[in-house]
VOROSE-532556 format. One line per 10 residues: number of its first residue (from 1); their letters; for each residue z negated, x negated, y negated of C-alpha. Coordinates in steps of 0.2 Angstrom, whole numbers. Layout:
BEGIN
NUM> a> Z X Y ~ ... $
This chain:
BEGIN
1> mmivpspkks> 886 -699 -155 ~ 879 -716 -152 ~ 887 -732 -160 ~ 890 -746 -147 ~ 895 -764 -153 ~ 912 -770 -147 ~ 911 -781 -132 ~ 924 -793 -140 ~ 912 -800 -152 ~ 902 -814 -147 $
11> pakarpkspe> 883 -812 -148 ~ 881 -830 -155 ~ 891 -825 -171 ~ 881 -810 -174 ~ 869 -813 -189 ~ 852 -806 -188 ~ 848 -793 -201 ~ 831 -790 -209 ~ 823 -774 -204 ~ 821 -769 -223 $
21> rsskrtkpla> 840 -771 -227 ~ 845 -762 -211 ~ 834 -747 -215 ~ 841 -746 -232 ~ 860 -746 -227 ~ 859 -735 -210 ~ 858 -717 -213 ~ 849 -706 -201 ~ 859 -695 -190 ~ 857 -676 -189 $
31> plftskniap> 845 -670 -176 ~ 860 -661 -167 ~ 868 -678 -163 ~ 852 -687 -159 ~ 851 -691 -140 ~ 834 -686 -133 ~ 835 -699 -118 ~ 844 -715 -124 ~ 848 -726 -109 ~ 841 -744 -111 $
41> ssaipssspa> 854 -757 -116 ~ 855 -774 -108 ~ 853 -789 -119 ~ 865 -798 -108 ~ 883 -794 -109 ~ 891 -785 -94 ~ 899 -795 -80 ~ 914 -784 -81 ~ 918 -780 -99 ~ 932 -769 -95 $
51> fatpvhtlkp> 921 -757 -85 ~ 906 -759 -95 ~ 895 -763 -80 ~ 878 -770 -84 ~ 871 -784 -74 ~ 855 -776 -70 ~ 854 -758 -62 ~ 849 -744 -74 ~ 832 -736 -71 ~ 833 -720 -62 $
61> fqapapaksa> 832 -703 -71 ~ 814 -698 -73 ~ 810 -680 -77 ~ 795 -678 -88 ~ 780 -672 -78 ~ 777 -654 -80 ~ 763 -651 -93 ~ 748 -641 -87 ~ 747 -625 -96 ~ 730 -621 -102 $
71> ilpiilppat> 723 -605 -94 ~ 711 -595 -104 ~ 698 -588 -92 ~ 695 -569 -92 ~ 682 -557 -85 ~ 692 -548 -71 ~ 683 -532 -65 ~ 683 -530 -46 ~ 689 -512 -47 ~ 704 -518 -56 $
81> lrplafrtft> 708 -530 -42 ~ 704 -518 -28 ~ 722 -510 -26 ~ 730 -527 -25 ~ 717 -534 -13 ~ 718 -519 -2 ~ 737 -520 -1 ~ 736 -539 4 ~ 720 -540 15 ~ 720 -523 23 $
91> kkysltltss> 738 -517 24 ~ 746 -534 28 ~ 732 -544 37 ~ 721 -530 44 ~ 706 -537 36 ~ 691 -528 27 ~ 684 -534 11 ~ 666 -531 7 ~ 660 -528 -11 ~ 653 -546 -12 $
101> alqelasfig> 669 -554 -6 ~ 679 -543 -19 ~ 668 -549 -33 ~ 670 -567 -28 ~ 689 -566 -28 ~ 689 -556 -44 ~ 679 -570 -53 ~ 689 -584 -45 ~ 706 -576 -50 ~ 700 -572 -68 $
111> rhcgsgwree> 694 -590 -70 ~ 709 -599 -63 ~ 723 -587 -66 ~ 719 -579 -83 ~ 728 -565 -91 ~ 744 -568 -81 ~ 736 -563 -65 ~ 746 -547 -64 ~ 762 -550 -74 ~ 766 -567 -67 $
121> glaekvleev> 760 -563 -49 ~ 747 -576 -48 ~ 734 -566 -41 ~ 745 -560 -26 ~ 749 -578 -21 ~ 730 -583 -22 ~ 726 -567 -11 ~ 739 -572 1 ~ 733 -589 3 ~ 715 -584 5 $
131> arswknrngg> 719 -571 18 ~ 730 -583 28 ~ 717 -596 28 ~ 704 -584 34 ~ 715 -579 48 ~ 717 -597 53 ~ 699 -600 53 ~ 696 -585 65 ~ 683 -578 52 ~ 684 -560 59 $
141> vivdgaspel> 690 -543 53 ~ 676 -541 39 ~ 678 -554 25 ~ 660 -556 18 ~ 657 -564 1 ~ 642 -574 7 ~ 651 -582 22 ~ 653 -601 21 ~ 671 -599 27 ~ 676 -589 11 $
151> kdilktlegn> 666 -602 0 ~ 675 -616 8 ~ 692 -608 6 ~ 689 -605 -12 ~ 683 -622 -15 ~ 698 -630 -7 ~ 710 -619 -18 ~ 700 -623 -34 ~ 704 -641 -32 ~ 723 -637 -30 $
161> msggkivtgp> 725 -625 -44 ~ 736 -630 -59 ~ 741 -618 -72 ~ 736 -603 -62 ~ 747 -609 -47 ~ 743 -617 -31 ~ 750 -635 -31 ~ 758 -640 -15 ~ 762 -658 -10 ~ 754 -674 -5 $
171> rglsrqnsll> 738 -671 -16 ~ 738 -652 -14 ~ 739 -640 0 ~ 752 -644 14 ~ 768 -635 14 ~ 766 -629 31 ~ 750 -620 27 ~ 755 -613 10 ~ 763 -596 6 ~ 769 -602 -11 $
181> essqdndlsk> 785 -608 -18 ~ 788 -626 -17 ~ 803 -628 -28 ~ 793 -637 -41 ~ 787 -651 -29 ~ 805 -653 -22 ~ 812 -655 -39 ~ 800 -669 -43 ~ 803 -678 -27 ~ 822 -677 -30 $
191> trlglrpanl> 820 -684 -47 ~ 811 -699 -41 ~ 827 -703 -31 ~ 838 -701 -46 ~ 845 -685 -39 ~ 849 -669 -48 ~ 835 -656 -45 ~ 840 -640 -36 ~ 830 -624 -34 ~ 825 -620 -17 $
201> tredsqssfg> 822 -603 -9 ~ 805 -597 -4 ~ 800 -600 14 ~ 796 -586 25 ~ 778 -580 23 ~ 776 -578 42 ~ 779 -596 45 ~ 763 -601 36 ~ 754 -588 47 ~ 759 -599 63 $
211> mssldfaeqp> 773 -588 68 ~ 787 -601 65 ~ 782 -612 79 ~ 786 -597 91 ~ 804 -595 86 ~ 810 -605 101 ~ 803 -592 112 ~ 816 -580 108 ~ 830 -592 113 ~ 826 -601 129 $
221> deegaadvrr> 842 -612 128 ~ 835 -627 138 ~ 834 -626 157 ~ 815 -629 157 ~ 811 -615 144 ~ 822 -603 155 ~ 810 -605 170 ~ 796 -592 171 ~ 784 -606 176 ~ 786 -614 159 $
231> wlkvihafdq> 775 -599 152 ~ 762 -600 166 ~ 745 -607 163 ~ 729 -608 174 ~ 713 -607 164 ~ 698 -614 172 ~ 681 -605 169 ~ 673 -619 161 ~ 688 -621 148 ~ 688 -603 144 $
241> prftynvakk> 683 -599 125 ~ 666 -592 124 ~ 663 -576 113 ~ 648 -566 109 ~ 648 -548 101 ~ 641 -547 84 ~ 633 -530 82 ~ 632 -531 63 ~ 650 -536 60 ~ 656 -526 75 $
251> hferetskps> 667 -541 80 ~ 668 -555 92 ~ 662 -572 86 ~ 666 -588 95 ~ 652 -599 101 ~ 652 -616 93 ~ 637 -623 102 ~ 640 -635 117 ~ 636 -626 134 ~ 625 -633 147 $
261> llpaashktd> 622 -630 165 ~ 603 -631 162 ~ 600 -622 145 ~ 585 -615 138 ~ 576 -600 144 ~ 581 -590 129 ~ 600 -591 134 ~ 596 -580 149 ~ 591 -566 137 ~ 606 -570 126 $
271> afrnrfnvih> 618 -567 141 ~ 610 -550 145 ~ 611 -545 127 ~ 629 -550 125 ~ 633 -540 141 ~ 624 -525 135 ~ 632 -525 118 ~ 649 -526 125 ~ 647 -511 136 ~ 638 -501 122 $
281> qrllrnesfq> 651 -504 109 ~ 664 -499 123 ~ 655 -483 125 ~ 653 -479 107 ~ 672 -479 106 ~ 674 -467 120 ~ 679 -449 115 ~ 664 -442 125 ~ 652 -452 114 ~ 659 -448 97 $
291> tsavagtral> 653 -434 86 ~ 663 -425 72 ~ 658 -413 59 ~ 673 -403 62 ~ 670 -403 81 ~ 652 -397 77 ~ 658 -383 67 ~ 670 -377 80 ~ 657 -379 94 ~ 647 -365 85 $
301> khkdamqthk> 662 -353 87 ~ 669 -359 103 ~ 657 -362 118 ~ 670 -370 128 ~ 671 -385 116 ~ 670 -403 123 ~ 652 -408 124 ~ 648 -425 117 ~ 634 -437 123 ~ 621 -447 114 $
311> itpvsnllgr> 613 -463 120 ~ 594 -464 117 ~ 585 -481 116 ~ 571 -483 128 ~ 558 -486 114 ~ 563 -469 106 ~ 556 -460 121 ~ 538 -462 116 ~ 530 -445 111 ~ 544 -435 117 $
321> hgshhmllgm> 537 -427 133 ~ 549 -416 142 ~ 564 -419 132 ~ 581 -422 139 ~ 590 -439 136 ~ 604 -450 141 ~ 599 -469 144 ~ 610 -484 145 ~ 602 -499 153 ~ 601 -511 167 $
331> lvilptgnla> 593 -506 184 ~ 579 -518 187 ~ 564 -520 199 ~ 547 -521 192 ~ 534 -533 199 ~ 526 -518 208 ~ 542 -515 218 ~ 547 -499 208 ~ 564 -496 201 ~ 566 -496 182 $
341> isdltgtial> 579 -496 168 ~ 579 -508 154 ~ 588 -510 138 ~ 586 -520 122 ~ 571 -510 116 ~ 560 -508 132 ~ 558 -504 150 ~ 553 -488 159 ~ 550 -483 177 ~ 564 -473 185 $
351> dlthavaipe> 563 -459 197 ~ 580 -456 206 ~ 573 -445 220 ~ 584 -430 214 ~ 598 -440 206 ~ 616 -437 210 ~ 630 -448 207 ~ 644 -442 195 ~ 657 -442 203 ~ 649 -441 220 $
361> dsawfapgmi> 650 -456 230 ~ 663 -464 219 ~ 654 -480 215 ~ 640 -492 220 ~ 623 -493 211 ~ 612 -508 213 ~ 599 -518 203 ~ 607 -528 190 ~ 620 -515 185 ~ 621 -507 168 $
371> vlidgvyeee> 622 -488 171 ~ 621 -471 162 ~ 606 -460 168 ~ 604 -442 162 ~ 587 -434 164 ~ 570 -430 157 ~ 556 -441 150 ~ 538 -437 157 ~ 523 -444 150 ~ 507 -449 160 $
381> eevagiglns> 492 -438 159 ~ 480 -452 156 ~ 479 -458 138 ~ 477 -476 143 ~ 494 -476 151 ~ 503 -469 135 ~ 512 -482 125 ~ 517 -500 130 ~ 508 -507 145 ~ 511 -525 139 $
391> nsgvggtigg> 505 -533 123 ~ 522 -539 118 ~ 526 -523 108 ~ 544 -517 109 ~ 552 -524 125 ~ 537 -520 136 ~ 536 -506 149 ~ 533 -489 142 ~ 520 -478 150 ~ 526 -463 160 $
401> rfqgffigqp> 543 -461 170 ~ 560 -455 167 ~ 566 -442 180 ~ 584 -445 182 ~ 596 -431 188 ~ 613 -438 185 ~ 618 -456 186 ~ 635 -464 183 ~ 645 -480 179 ~ 650 -483 160 $
411> pcekrratlg> 668 -478 159 ~ 679 -493 156 ~ 692 -495 143 ~ 710 -498 145 ~ 717 -515 139 ~ 729 -507 127 ~ 715 -498 118 ~ 705 -514 117 ~ 719 -524 110 ~ 725 -510 99 $
421> vsgpdggpdh> 742 -509 107 ~ 751 -492 107 ~ 768 -486 113 ~ 775 -483 131 ~ 767 -497 142 ~ 762 -507 127 ~ 779 -509 119 ~ 783 -525 110 ~ 784 -517 93 ~ 771 -504 94 $
431> tigggfgwid> 754 -510 88 ~ 740 -501 78 ~ 726 -508 68 ~ 712 -504 79 ~ 704 -514 93 ~ 702 -533 95 ~ 721 -538 94 ~ 717 -553 83 ~ 705 -561 95 ~ 712 -575 106 $
441> flgvgserav> 701 -572 122 ~ 709 -585 133 ~ 715 -598 121 ~ 734 -594 123 ~ 737 -584 107 ~ 731 -566 102 ~ 740 -550 106 ~ 744 -547 87 ~ 750 -564 84 ~ 762 -568 99 $
451> gsrmrrlehk> 761 -553 109 ~ 778 -545 103 ~ 787 -561 104 ~ 781 -565 122 ~ 786 -547 128 ~ 803 -550 122 ~ 804 -566 131 ~ 797 -558 147 ~ 811 -545 146 ~ 824 -559 145 $
461> llrqpalpas> 817 -570 159 ~ 811 -556 171 ~ 825 -544 170 ~ 825 -538 188 ~ 829 -521 195 ~ 814 -511 202 ~ 811 -513 220 ~ 812 -497 230 ~ 797 -491 239 ~ 805 -491 256 $
471> aslassdspg> 810 -510 254 ~ 791 -514 251 ~ 788 -506 269 ~ 801 -516 277 ~ 797 -532 287 ~ 802 -549 280 ~ 816 -551 293 ~ 825 -534 288 ~ 838 -535 274 ~ 832 -529 257 $
481> pqpgrgrvvl> 835 -531 238 ~ 837 -547 230 ~ 819 -555 228 ~ 813 -559 210 ~ 807 -575 203 ~ 791 -567 195 ~ 782 -565 212 ~ 764 -571 216 ~ 760 -574 234 ~ 741 -571 238 $
491> lgevnldqpr> 733 -578 253 ~ 714 -576 256 ~ 701 -585 267 ~ 713 -599 273 ~ 701 -608 285 ~ 710 -625 287 ~ 699 -630 301 ~ 707 -617 312 ~ 724 -621 319 ~ 729 -603 320 $
501> alqalrkilg> 727 -602 301 ~ 738 -617 298 ~ 751 -609 310 ~ 750 -593 300 ~ 752 -602 283 ~ 767 -612 290 ~ 775 -595 295 ~ 772 -587 278 ~ 779 -602 269 ~ 794 -602 280 $
511> lyatdpegst> 798 -584 276 ~ 799 -588 257 ~ 808 -605 259 ~ 823 -595 265 ~ 825 -586 249 ~ 840 -589 238 ~ 839 -603 225 ~ 831 -597 209 ~ 823 -582 218 ~ 808 -591 226 $
521> pmtfvlvgnf> 790 -585 221 ~ 784 -594 206 ~ 766 -596 212 ~ 756 -597 228 ~ 737 -593 227 ~ 727 -600 242 ~ 709 -594 241 ~ 695 -601 251 ~ 684 -603 260 ~ 694 -618 266 $
531> tshavmargg> 682 -621 280 ~ 674 -608 292 ~ 657 -615 289 ~ 648 -627 277 ~ 654 -643 284 ~ 646 -654 271 ~ 629 -647 273 ~ 627 -656 290 ~ 621 -672 281 ~ 628 -690 282 $
541> sggsieykev> 646 -695 279 ~ 653 -686 294 ~ 653 -669 285 ~ 663 -676 270 ~ 676 -685 282 ~ 679 -670 292 ~ 681 -660 275 ~ 694 -672 269 ~ 704 -671 286 ~ 707 -652 284 $
551> fdalastlad> 716 -655 268 ~ 726 -669 276 ~ 731 -656 288 ~ 736 -645 274 ~ 746 -659 266 ~ 756 -661 282 ~ 760 -642 283 ~ 766 -642 265 ~ 777 -657 267 ~ 789 -647 278 $
561> fptllttatf> 794 -636 263 ~ 800 -647 249 ~ 810 -632 241 ~ 794 -623 238 ~ 784 -639 232 ~ 797 -642 218 ~ 799 -624 212 ~ 782 -616 213 ~ 764 -619 207 ~ 751 -619 221 $
571> vfvpgdndgw> 734 -613 215 ~ 718 -617 225 ~ 702 -607 222 ~ 687 -613 232 ~ 674 -602 241 ~ 655 -604 244 ~ 658 -616 259 ~ 668 -629 249 ~ 661 -645 241 ~ 652 -651 233 $
581> vsafgggaai> 641 -636 230 ~ 640 -632 249 ~ 632 -648 252 ~ 615 -641 246 ~ 619 -622 247 ~ 624 -622 265 ~ 636 -608 262 ~ 624 -597 253 ~ 626 -588 236 ~ 628 -602 223 $
591> plprkavpam> 628 -600 204 ~ 644 -594 197 ~ 656 -600 190 ~ 658 -615 202 ~ 669 -630 200 ~ 685 -634 209 ~ 686 -645 225 ~ 684 -663 220 ~ 700 -673 218 ~ 694 -686 231 $
601> ftsrvrrvfa> 697 -673 245 ~ 714 -667 239 ~ 722 -684 235 ~ 735 -682 249 ~ 740 -665 244 ~ 744 -671 227 ~ 754 -686 234 ~ 765 -673 244 ~ 769 -664 228 ~ 773 -680 219 $
611> aanaeagiek> 784 -686 233 ~ 794 -669 234 ~ 797 -670 215 ~ 803 -688 216 ~ 815 -685 230 ~ 822 -670 221 ~ 825 -681 205 ~ 812 -671 195 ~ 802 -682 182 ~ 784 -680 180 $
621> dagggeavwt> 784 -669 165 ~ 801 -660 169 ~ 793 -644 176 ~ 793 -648 194 ~ 780 -640 207 ~ 762 -644 205 ~ 745 -641 214 ~ 731 -634 203 ~ 714 -635 210 ~ 704 -623 199 $
631> tnparislfg> 687 -615 198 ~ 680 -599 205 ~ 683 -588 195 ~ 699 -593 186 ~ 712 -584 176 ~ 731 -586 176 ~ 740 -582 160 ~ 759 -578 160 ~ 768 -576 143 ~ 752 -579 133 $
641> pvheivlfrd> 742 -563 132 ~ 755 -552 140 ~ 749 -554 158 ~ 731 -560 163 ~ 727 -562 182 ~ 709 -565 187 ~ 706 -574 203 ~ 689 -572 211 ~ 682 -576 228 ~ 666 -567 234 $
651> dvsarlrrtd> 660 -555 247 ~ 656 -541 235 ~ 657 -527 247 ~ 644 -534 259 ~ 632 -538 245 ~ 634 -521 238 ~ 630 -513 255 ~ 614 -523 256 ~ 608 -520 238 ~ 614 -502 236 $
661> irlkgkddee> 602 -488 230 ~ 600 -473 241 ~ 604 -457 232 ~ 603 -439 237 ~ 619 -432 242 ~ 626 -415 249 ~ 623 -421 267 ~ 605 -423 264 ~ 603 -406 256 ~ 612 -397 270 $
671> eeeeegggdg> 602 -406 283 ~ 585 -402 274 ~ 590 -384 273 ~ 595 -383 292 ~ 579 -393 298 ~ 568 -383 286 ~ 562 -398 277 ~ 557 -411 290 ~ 543 -424 287 ~ 554 -439 287 $
681> ppppapkdgr> 571 -442 279 ~ 586 -440 290 ~ 594 -456 298 ~ 609 -463 288 ~ 625 -458 297 ~ 641 -468 295 ~ 652 -461 282 ~ 670 -456 288 ~ 676 -452 271 ~ 680 -433 273 $
691> eeeeedvvms> 665 -427 263 ~ 670 -438 248 ~ 688 -433 249 ~ 688 -420 235 ~ 678 -430 222 ~ 687 -446 225 ~ 704 -439 222 ~ 698 -432 206 ~ 692 -449 201 ~ 709 -457 204 $
701> sgganpggag> 720 -444 197 ~ 709 -439 182 ~ 716 -453 171 ~ 733 -454 164 ~ 737 -471 172 ~ 746 -472 188 ~ 738 -477 204 ~ 742 -492 215 ~ 744 -495 234 ~ 732 -499 248 $
711> agadadlmei> 734 -504 266 ~ 726 -500 282 ~ 725 -510 298 ~ 739 -501 306 ~ 752 -501 292 ~ 760 -514 280 ~ 758 -504 265 ~ 750 -487 260 ~ 754 -479 243 ~ 738 -474 234 $
721> dgddaavaga> 741 -462 219 ~ 757 -472 216 ~ 773 -465 208 ~ 777 -447 206 ~ 789 -447 221 ~ 777 -454 233 ~ 763 -442 228 ~ 775 -427 229 ~ 781 -433 246 ~ 763 -434 252 $
731> tekeketgek> 759 -417 246 ~ 774 -409 256 ~ 769 -418 272 ~ 751 -412 270 ~ 758 -394 268 ~ 768 -396 284 ~ 754 -403 295 ~ 740 -393 287 ~ 729 -408 286 ~ 722 -418 271 $
741> kisydvlaar> 714 -434 276 ~ 710 -450 266 ~ 705 -465 277 ~ 689 -473 275 ~ 697 -489 270 ~ 705 -481 255 ~ 689 -473 249 ~ 680 -490 251 ~ 693 -499 241 ~ 692 -486 227 $
751> klvktildqg> 673 -486 227 ~ 673 -505 225 ~ 687 -506 212 ~ 678 -493 201 ~ 661 -502 202 ~ 668 -519 197 ~ 679 -513 183 ~ 667 -500 175 ~ 654 -514 175 ~ 666 -526 167 $
761> flapfrqavr> 657 -540 176 ~ 662 -549 192 ~ 644 -552 198 ~ 634 -536 193 ~ 619 -541 203 ~ 602 -548 200 ~ 600 -567 197 ~ 590 -569 213 ~ 605 -561 223 ~ 620 -569 214 $
771> pvhwdfagam> 615 -581 201 ~ 626 -584 186 ~ 626 -599 174 ~ 620 -592 157 ~ 630 -602 146 ~ 646 -598 156 ~ 643 -580 159 ~ 658 -575 147 ~ 669 -581 161 ~ 663 -567 172 $
781> hlyplptavv> 667 -553 160 ~ 682 -542 162 ~ 684 -537 144 ~ 697 -534 139 ~ 703 -527 155 ~ 715 -539 164 ~ 732 -533 169 ~ 728 -538 187 ~ 713 -544 197 ~ 714 -554 214 $
791> lvdatappfc> 697 -550 222 ~ 697 -559 238 ~ 683 -551 249 ~ 683 -555 268 ~ 671 -540 271 ~ 682 -527 264 ~ 699 -520 270 ~ 715 -526 261 ~ 721 -515 247 ~ 731 -514 231 $
801> vtyegchvmn> 724 -501 219 ~ 727 -497 201 ~ 713 -491 190 ~ 714 -488 171 ~ 730 -499 171 ~ 722 -514 180 ~ 730 -518 197 ~ 716 -524 209 ~ 722 -533 225 ~ 712 -539 240 $
811> patvlvpgrk> 722 -549 253 ~ 706 -551 264 ~ 708 -564 278 ~ 725 -572 282 ~ 721 -570 300 ~ 719 -551 305 ~ 703 -549 315 ~ 706 -541 332 ~ 725 -544 332 ~ 731 -560 339 $
821> gvarwveyev> 745 -569 331 ~ 746 -558 316 ~ 746 -565 298 ~ 742 -555 282 ~ 745 -558 264 ~ 748 -549 247 ~ 764 -551 237 ~ 762 -546 219 ~ 777 -543 207 ~ 771 -547 190 $
831> grlgkvrect> 770 -532 179 ~ 772 -520 194 ~ 763 -517 210 ~ 757 -527 224 ~ 760 -524 243 ~ 751 -530 259 ~ 763 -538 271 ~ 761 -544 289 ~ 770 -555 300 ~ 768 -562 318 $
841> f> 768 -580 322 $
């Protein structure tokens, strides 16, 4: 107990006592009754003696600072830490630790955690923090001990270690980025305020991984969050993240250097190397190119076992005359005019006189494409021609020639296999460890981080019943099912300088303006060329004035539909005739990707959208309608990585027909046998599609994925390898009529789609035919395979075809050639199939 003097006594009468006499008379109290924290007494008496209230406020309670416990460093063997590191890095974060990285972590934990690394759980918290920081830095799947990222992470943790624990707070790591308990720092902060300390619970470990910021996605309570357009983002080609494939790490790395439109010449080689490596690693993951010891043993017993293929580098052909090989390389044209194939090791002349396409006539083959060729290497008889013809060593032209017998496109890879998503239709909770699911290819979040949450959000916002197939064939005026909000309307080759094109656009917009409220399409995509010829290439100021007038006419047309302007996003993709590039290109092939239409020509269109939103009472950032002028190509991301739609405008079919390599087919062999081997080659005959019918059907139905839909000129929609009911119905009809025919338009669409998707590149041509900016070549890649591709080609018939899970659509021209007063477009339901629609105006 503590002795307190009575307040009745006056301090003036108190006699001072010497310290010697007081020490002799006062007996020390027992330790049990001694107070550890004695409150400071005030020398001035209380202003309220009855309540004993001091004049000055007492100092707040201050808890003693926690003493730093000394850690005795130990030598921790890496083998002892391996099970815990494997459980944390591999099982939980899908990372692979190298031996050097494990050695670095073992030495760090032994030095800073001491002997309590296992019993007190100190090592597990350190490993958690290191793995989380590595993921945030996008370090890749393989954690290397020599990487500067790991050294930087350990250096940061070293400065925030106290007693084997990671200190959080103002001087330590931020609590948002920490996986550790923060109760100690919260107790200290409360004691500074004079409050009683309280123990806090541990925060969820997923919040530090960046998952807590997405919790609002599961409960879209606000009106803006419930709109589908809230999760739509248009990604320009020049803003898309740039990645290169690292062969050593077998992983994609993000480019940190600043891109340029006029880079060094070495960047051209880097662009080809990256494109080759992406296709090569894609092939190595294909079952046809994987060898197994078990399969090899079974192949000795069973002759019908599946045959595996092996790719041979070009440089390995030296000294192997008459041997059979399969090459992967780019078709190039030598300075002598001969055809050759080139890879990263060398170039060799190519002889395709007797080559046959596999499957026959299923794809195009042109210089600039990366293809697979199976054949025999033949050396030259002259000794001087053997070896490398150039003095540059490996990478020059190898003497001799490669006699090709079979040529084919490298098979593409499904999107689910690339991202490591399994389950029916890529279910929200079905993921596996393979693939590149942790890579954020578009800057909207990776599949493994936000994919499952975005899929659940998609099911909540786009819960619409499936449209019947008969309704898709019906005209716009006939009654049908309730239209959905998740629709994208695609209009191609909208020549605004033609009055009939504006009339067709007005008619199409009028059809959708009558939809019920909340059911209008979320996006309208208008693709150029916006002028029928390169107006700005005439010179002077007249071209630019005339070019601006066509967009003023577009603004007048859009102003008549305020409902669509306030509820939809209009995306405009330019063509080769649009400015500014057409001013010096004259409508010819220009380097891709190309920039959007300048804002000075589209100012009135933007004002129309602003006026419509203002009249509807929608603020600027409240989610009203907008006009987006994007690049060519461009991408639309819906619900993060769940849906990726590629927008591209180019006359690919006409360019493929001009640069295609003539191969020997069945028709040539039959004509040679009938004519008895004439002197000259037979004249090329137009293909009607009948002879390629059998092989093309095998190409489409060979995979496990469903097909899409294509349209001819005489029908609104034609199902192409669609659902099972449509296929079964077509089979019964074929049995009744006894005819089995596939139109040429369908075959041409399949051939074009297979070529582009197998190449994984939007412009698989030579640089002289279709130039590409070297530093921005990544925007032309189709890897991972997108969910949909809008390939606007005015020289190809309209179609909607699905190949390997990717839905490819071509709306062609908005004005149907040869049919007066008919407009045509494509309506795409996100996550489903598109259909070609027509109307009269």
